[in-house]
C-alpha positions as a printed Julia matrix, in Angstrom:
386×3 Matrix{Float64}:
  82.54   97.14  110.38
  82.59   98.45  113.89
  85.78   98.27  115.83
  86.11   95.09  117.87
  86.05   95.55  121.61
  88.43   93.4   123.73
  85.93   90.67  124.38
  84.81   90.4   120.82
  88.38   90.45  119.49
  89.19   87.58  121.79
  86.08   85.7   120.69
  87.36   86.0   117.12
  90.76   84.92  118.1
  89.38   81.87  119.77
  87.51   80.76  116.78
  90.69   81.13  114.57
  92.82   79.28  117.15
  90.48   76.26  116.7
  90.76   76.25  113.02
  87.18   77.67  112.45
  86.51   81.03  110.75
  85.38   83.65  113.22
  82.07   85.4   112.69
  82.98   88.49  110.51
  81.83   90.89  108.1
  82.41   88.06  105.39
  79.81   85.84  107.14
  77.31   88.56  106.75
  77.51   88.23  102.94
  78.69   91.8   102.48
  82.02   92.34  100.79
  84.65   94.64  102.28
  84.37   96.9    99.2
  80.61   97.1    99.51
  80.96   97.92  103.22
  83.34  100.68  102.45
  81.04  102.16   99.73
  78.28  102.06  102.23
  80.24  104.17  104.71
  81.15  101.49  107.2
  84.4   101.55  109.04
  86.91   98.95  107.83
  90.37   99.71  108.92
  91.78   99.06  112.29
  93.1   101.75  114.71
  96.52  101.63  116.23
  97.78  103.71  119.21
 101.27  104.01  120.44
 101.4   105.2   123.99
 104.69  106.46  125.5
 106.57  103.78  123.72
 110.26  102.93  124.55
 112.27  100.17  123.02
 115.64   99.19  124.21
 117.67   96.37  122.74
 119.99   94.73  125.46
 123.14   93.02  124.77
 126.38   92.17  126.49
 128.04   94.91  124.7
 125.62   97.51  126.01
 122.0    98.74  125.76
 120.72  100.43  122.56
 117.79  102.75  122.66
 115.8   102.42  119.35
 112.61  104.19  120.43
 111.97  106.9   123.08
 108.63  108.43  124.2
 106.74  107.6   121.06
 103.01  108.7   121.51
 100.99  108.87  118.26
  97.68  107.5   116.98
  97.07  105.95  113.5
  93.5   106.65  112.4
  91.25  103.95  110.98
  91.22  103.92  107.24
  94.08  106.17  106.83
  97.6   105.79  105.05
 100.15  106.54  107.73
 103.7   107.15  106.7
 106.75  106.73  109.01
 109.94  108.24  107.57
 113.46  108.58  108.86
 117.03  108.0   108.05
 118.74  104.53  108.53
 118.7   103.71  112.28
 115.82  106.1   113.07
 113.76  103.45  114.57
 111.19  102.81  111.73
 111.39   99.16  111.6
 111.26   98.82  115.31
 108.1   100.91  115.47
 106.19   98.92  112.77
 107.16   95.6   114.14
 105.42   96.46  117.5
 102.07   96.47  115.7
 102.02   92.79  115.15
 104.17   92.05  118.21
 107.12   90.76  116.33
 108.88   93.07  118.85
 107.63   94.04  122.31
 108.12   97.47  123.69
 110.47   97.88  126.64
 107.8   100.51  127.98
 104.57  101.81  127.12
 101.59  100.1   125.32
 100.46   99.42  121.78
  96.73   99.29  121.39
  95.09   97.77  118.18
  91.4    98.41  117.9
  91.6    99.55  121.53
  93.14   96.33  122.76
  96.42   96.39  124.54
  98.07   93.56  122.52
 100.63   92.76  125.41
  97.75   91.15  127.07
  96.97   88.6   124.34
  97.94   85.05  125.05
  99.33   82.71  122.24
  96.0    82.07  120.49
  95.21   85.68  120.76
  98.46   86.66  119.22
  97.73   84.22  116.24
  94.42   85.94  115.75
  95.92   89.33  115.83
  98.46   88.59  113.12
  95.93   87.14  110.99
  94.22   90.62  111.01
  97.32   92.37  110.1
  98.88   91.82  106.67
 102.57   92.67  105.9
 104.41   93.33  102.74
 108.21   93.38  102.47
 110.78   94.96  100.41
 112.26   91.79   98.87
 108.79   89.97   98.38
 109.61   86.77  100.34
 107.89   84.49   97.78
 108.44   80.75   97.74
 110.22   80.03   94.48
 108.98   76.46   94.2
 105.24   77.48   94.48
 103.05   79.17   91.9
 101.52   82.67   92.32
  98.21   81.09   93.27
  99.96   78.72   95.8
 102.06   81.72   97.31
  98.85   83.65   97.87
  96.91   80.67   99.19
  99.55   79.78  101.85
  98.38   81.92  104.72
  94.87   80.33  104.35
  96.33   76.86  104.21
  98.41   77.54  107.31
  95.34   78.93  109.05
  93.4    75.87  108.42
  90.73   77.6   106.16
  88.36   75.09  104.6
  89.45   74.39  101.01
  86.21   75.34   99.57
  86.79   79.01  100.85
  90.46   79.14   99.64
  89.8    79.19   95.89
  87.34   82.08   95.79
  89.38   84.26   98.13
  92.58   83.81   96.3
  90.8    84.45   92.93
  89.29   87.67   94.4
  92.69   89.09   95.68
  94.34   88.01   92.18
  91.7    90.13   90.4
  92.3    93.09   92.71
  96.01   93.19   92.23
  95.67   92.7    88.41
  97.42   89.2    88.18
  94.5    86.89   87.31
  96.49   85.8    84.2
  99.53   84.94   86.32
  97.85   82.4    88.66
 100.04   79.45   87.4
 103.26   81.28   86.88
 106.27   80.68   89.26
 108.02   83.69   90.82
 111.14   83.48   88.61
 109.1    84.52   85.6
 107.79   87.67   87.21
 109.02   91.06   87.15
 109.81   92.96   90.47
 106.44   94.91   90.31
 104.72   91.59   89.66
 106.24   89.83   92.56
 105.3    92.73   94.81
 101.74   92.42   93.52
 101.81   88.88   94.65
 103.05   89.9    98.08
 100.25   92.4    98.4
  97.64   89.78   97.32
  99.07   87.32   99.89
  98.78   89.95  102.64
  95.16   90.72  101.72
  94.04   87.2   101.33
  93.24   86.92  105.0
  91.06   89.98  104.83
  93.09   92.25  107.28
  92.08   95.42  108.87
  95.57   96.78  108.78
  98.36   96.56  106.1
 102.0    96.98  107.16
 104.44   98.05  104.35
 108.11   97.71  105.24
 110.13   99.57  102.5
 107.65   97.89  100.03
 108.99   99.91   97.06
 112.7   100.33   97.92
 113.65   97.47   95.44
 111.66   98.85   92.59
 112.44  101.24   89.84
 110.69  104.69   89.79
 107.92  103.62   87.19
 107.08  100.4    89.01
 107.19  102.24   92.35
 104.38  104.6    91.08
 102.26  101.68   89.98
 102.58   99.86   93.36
 101.64  103.05   95.24
  98.62  103.65   92.93
  97.62  100.09   93.7
  97.97  100.67   97.54
  96.11  103.82   97.26
  93.31  102.19   95.36
  93.23   99.4    97.81
  92.93  101.72  100.63
  90.12  103.66   98.74
  88.13  100.58   97.78
  88.63   98.45  101.05
  88.97  101.14  103.54
  91.76   99.29  105.48
  94.43  100.98  107.37
  97.96  101.22  105.81
 101.09  101.96  107.81
 104.18  102.2   105.69
 107.83  102.99  106.46
 110.07  104.55  103.97
 113.27  106.57  103.75
 111.85  108.38  100.59
 109.8   111.61  100.97
 108.44  111.1    97.39
 106.69  108.0    98.63
 105.08  109.87  101.49
 103.95  112.75   99.08
 102.41  110.18   96.52
 100.32  108.14   99.1
 100.09  109.23  102.68
  97.45  111.19  104.67
  99.74  111.73  107.6
 103.37  111.37  108.23
 105.53  110.81  111.32
 109.26  111.9   111.06
 111.65  109.87  113.31
 115.25  110.8   114.2
 117.28  108.79  116.62
 114.22  107.02  117.92
 112.21  109.95  118.71
 109.32  111.88  116.87
 110.72  115.26  115.6
 107.63  116.15  113.55
 104.08  114.62  112.72
 101.11  115.95  110.97
  99.2   116.08  107.53
 101.48  115.57  104.67
 100.6   119.01  102.98
 101.72  120.77  106.2
 104.99  118.71  106.69
 105.85  119.29  102.98
 104.96  122.97  102.97
 106.38  124.14  106.19
 108.9   121.53  107.73
 109.83  122.6   111.18
 112.64  120.02  112.13
 116.15  119.97  110.53
 115.77  116.25  110.06
 112.59  116.73  108.01
 114.22  119.4   105.92
 117.14  117.12  105.24
 114.69  114.32  104.02
 112.9   116.8   101.87
 116.12  118.2   100.27
 116.18  115.7    97.28
 112.74  117.11   96.26
 113.69  120.78   96.54
 114.35  122.62   93.35
 117.17  124.95   93.93
 117.69  128.41   92.29
 118.34  127.68   88.54
 122.13  128.04   87.73
 121.64  130.71   85.16
 119.61  133.0    87.44
 122.01  132.33   90.44
 124.98  133.44   88.14
 123.29  136.8    87.41
 121.96  137.36   90.77
 123.56  140.35   92.66
 123.0   141.2    96.3
 122.77  145.01   95.65
 121.07  147.12   92.99
 123.67  149.08   91.03
 121.61  150.91   88.6
 118.24  151.54   86.89
 118.44  148.29   84.75
 118.76  146.1    87.84
 115.37  144.73   88.82
 114.36  142.99   92.08
 113.87  139.17   92.2
 111.15  138.1    94.64
 110.9   134.61   96.27
 107.33  133.85   96.96
 107.02  130.72   99.19
 103.67  128.99   99.56
 103.11  126.59  102.51
  99.71  125.25  101.78
  98.15  127.45  104.51
  96.87  130.18  102.22
  95.23  130.36   98.82
  96.6   129.45   95.38
  99.4   131.42   93.75
  97.73  133.96   91.57
  99.97  135.85   89.18
  97.35  138.34   88.21
  96.86  139.27   91.83
 100.51  139.45   92.45
 101.13  141.72   89.51
  98.22  143.9    90.65
  99.51  144.07   94.31
 102.89  145.17   93.07
 101.57  147.58   90.54
 104.53  147.01   88.21
 105.44  144.85   85.2
 106.11  141.29   86.45
 108.18  138.35   84.81
 107.95  134.91   86.14
 111.59  133.5    86.12
 111.02  130.19   87.76
 108.15  128.14   89.35
 108.51  125.1    91.57
 105.0   124.52   92.75
 103.59  121.18   93.86
 100.3   120.06   95.09
  99.8   117.74   98.01
  96.39  116.67   99.31
  94.78  119.42   97.24
  97.03  122.3    98.59
  99.66  124.14   96.67
 103.2   124.5    98.21
 106.45  125.51   96.89
 108.17  128.74   95.37
 107.73  131.33   92.62
 110.7   133.56   91.49
 109.42  136.73   89.81
 111.31  139.74   88.61
 109.57  143.12   88.96
 110.53  146.38   87.09
 110.45  149.65   89.04
 110.74  150.22   92.63
 111.18  147.57   95.31
 107.89  146.55   97.07
 107.42  147.59  100.74
 107.58  145.02  103.53
 103.73  145.35  103.82
 103.23  144.6   100.12
 105.52  141.53  100.37
 103.66  140.22  103.47
 100.37  140.2   101.49
 101.89  138.26   98.6
 102.53  134.76  100.04
 103.2   132.93  103.5
 106.96  134.11  103.03
 107.89  136.63  100.5
 111.15  138.43  100.17
 113.68  140.13   97.8
 116.57  137.58   97.24
 118.66  139.93   94.93
 118.73  141.76   91.62
 119.14  140.95   88.13
 119.74  143.02   85.01
 116.91  143.86   82.64
 117.81  141.11   80.08
 117.89  138.29   82.57
């Protein structure tokens, strides 16, 4: 698929507004998965240009977003994170124009969505799927009927609805639950129904509003794996908001950190995790940081008091350099080395985290330390038996 220009987007919107399917990649007979495998672009692009959002009320104005300028690349998984009240929901709701910006522009596939009329807006929203924290399923309808509902509302011919519902049921692994009612589903299964319902209209963009917040850790991982697989197989763009850095680490390519409605940091996930620059980012990462183990902290001294005290080095890796290499570290120090603690993670194929090592003999020079890692320093001393 190539990106739709403004005229071609509006032509598709006009067809959908009349209850007729717009000419699309489906009409060509090629599935989205086949298109992705053949290298065709599938996902939509989103561009926020100098976005401001102010909520006005009799009690006073509240600024939710200020000066947001960022691009979401087609086919990527883009994460938006921040504490409560940071502006995450306001930003994501601009994409399908559930909210309108007070200032600036939102471009979807290059089209300023503020210029769309009512039929155009309907067409836009059919190209943007959305999944929610609390599933929003209709309890009186079966799984099949819940998934089919967007197609029924859109006036899709009956002959097309069945195959499309069956296809997404298989995609999310719920073919055996088609006739089950939501009350008999687990939380993870309900979210899979929500994902299938969002995909049944064959969107270019999938918005995820805290989609895993109501799930237990094991189910969260399974849903994130499903979203990652959908992104890989279909190539659609996924934009998700969350307050959990573990979700960002697991699935996203790029992350935007919001604080009080402003961008404080954005970039590839590996770089943000390996070397966070903003205090807000470091605070969000804190639950994932492994502190100095208690037993070592209790023994650690700030000064060396005798020959049995050995230096403890903290070697911090940001992902910018190579892999931690214990043999190379020992060779560079030219002294016996003991690994005390390792907290190394891998994000997007890059290692980041910290090693704590104890070295016997003299303390290494600043030049030697600088060659060991992106940030290397002596943090104290422990006795020989530690």
